[in-house]
C-alpha positions in Angstrom: 207.1 103.0 -134.2 208.2 103.6 -137.8 205.9 104.5 -140.7 205.5 101.1 -143.1 202.8 103.1 -145.7 204.4 105.4 -147.9 200.9 107.8 -148.5 199.9 106.3 -151.9 200.2 103.0 -150.4 197.9 104.2 -147.2 195.4 105.5 -150.1 195.7 102.3 -152.5 194.5 100.2 -148.6 192.2 102.6 -148.2 190.6 101.9 -151.7 190.9 98.5 -151.3 189.1 97.9 -147.6 186.5 100.1 -149.1 186.1 97.4 -151.7 186.5 94.8 -150.2 184.0 95.4 -147.4 181.8 97.1 -149.7 177.7 96.6 -148.9 174.4 97.3 -150.6 172.0 99.9 -148.7 168.2 98.7 -148.9 167.7 100.1 -152.3 170.7 98.3 -153.8 172.9 101.2 -153.8 176.8 100.4 -153.1 177.8 101.6 -150.0 181.8 101.4 -149.3 183.3 100.5 -146.0 182.6 102.8 -143.0 186.0 105.6 -142.8 186.5 103.9 -139.6 187.0 100.3 -140.7 189.6 101.3 -143.2 190.9 103.6 -140.7 191.6 100.9 -138.5 193.0 98.6 -141.1 194.9 101.1 -143.1 196.7 101.9 -139.4 197.7 98.2 -139.0 199.2 97.5 -142.2 201.2 100.5 -141.3 202.2 99.5 -138.0 203.1 95.9 -138.7 204.6 97.0 -142.0 206.6 98.9 -139.8 207.7 97.4 -137.4 208.4 94.4 -140.0 211.5 93.8 -142.2 212.9 95.8 -144.8 212.8 92.6 -147.0 208.9 92.6 -145.7 208.2 96.1 -147.0 210.2 96.0 -150.0 208.3 92.5 -151.2 205.0 94.9 -149.6 205.8 97.7 -151.9 206.0 95.6 -154.8 202.7 94.1 -153.9 201.2 98.0 -154.0 202.4 98.1 -157.3 200.7 95.3 -158.5 197.9 96.2 -156.7 197.9 99.8 -158.0 198.2 99.0 -161.7 197.0 96.0 -162.7 193.3 97.5 -163.5 194.5 98.6 -166.9 195.7 95.2 -167.9 192.9 93.0 -165.5 189.7 95.0 -166.4 191.1 97.1 -169.0 190.5 100.9 -166.7 192.8 103.4 -167.7 193.0 104.0 -163.9 195.0 103.3 -160.8 192.8 101.2 -158.5 193.0 103.7 -156.0 191.0 105.9 -158.0 188.1 103.7 -159.7 184.7 104.2 -158.8 183.8 101.7 -156.1 181.4 99.4 -158.6 184.7 99.1 -160.9 187.3 98.5 -157.7 185.0 95.7 -156.6 185.0 94.6 -160.1 188.7 94.3 -160.1 189.0 93.1 -157.2 186.3 90.0 -157.7 188.6 89.5 -161.2 191.9 88.7 -159.2 189.8 86.5 -156.6 188.5 84.5 -159.1 191.6 84.8 -161.5 192.8 81.9 -163.4 196.4 82.6 -162.7 196.9 82.0 -159.2 199.2 84.8 -158.6 196.8 87.1 -159.5 194.2 85.4 -156.6 197.5 85.8 -154.4 197.9 89.1 -154.4 194.8 89.7 -153.6 194.8 87.4 -150.4 197.8 89.4 -149.8 195.6 92.1 -148.7 192.5 90.5 -148.0 194.1 88.5 -145.3 196.1 91.4 -142.7 193.4 93.6 -143.8 190.4 91.6 -143.0 191.9 90.9 -139.3 191.9 94.0 -137.6 188.3 94.6 -139.8 186.7 92.9 -137.9 188.4 93.0 -134.8 186.1 96.4 -133.3 182.4 97.5 -133.1 180.1 96.8 -135.5 181.8 94.5 -137.6 183.1 92.0 -134.6 179.2 91.9 -133.7 178.3 90.9 -137.3 180.9 87.8 -137.0 178.7 86.4 -134.2 181.0 87.1 -131.6 179.3 88.2 -127.9 181.9 90.6 -126.7 182.5 94.0 -127.3 186.1 93.8 -127.3 188.2 90.4 -128.7 190.6 91.3 -125.3 187.4 91.3 -123.4 185.7 88.6 -121.5 182.8 86.4 -122.6 179.7 86.9 -121.6 177.9 83.8 -120.5 174.6 83.0 -121.4 172.2 83.2 -117.8 169.9 80.5 -117.6 166.7 80.7 -115.6 166.7 81.4 -111.3 167.6 79.0 -109.3 164.3 77.0 -107.2 
């Protein structure tokens, strides 16, 4: 299958997932999303855009440019999004999500939805949703009731 992302786009995707799915440890320090989760989401985006139309790839190219370079004007950070420290990336994504200008919110959603889906399809992330199967394709485990008398 054709690759859909250039290397810089893979870096933007990974940086986005690290920040969007970041958490805090027991001491309150920020922890980026696990590397496996970032890789799974990035690979999914790569395959999805690689299998998409040229128009889709061109459209996402523009979205990637905006996502990467808007921190300069959105939060006043003289850096690309993929090079910001984790806390600044989170602040940037939150500013997009809460923006009064709806197109910035749409930019955030254009990444959040397609990257969130594969991120939560397996492993600990899937279990954290309350889903009771090891994968989305596995049969459901039904609760066992008390023995028959």
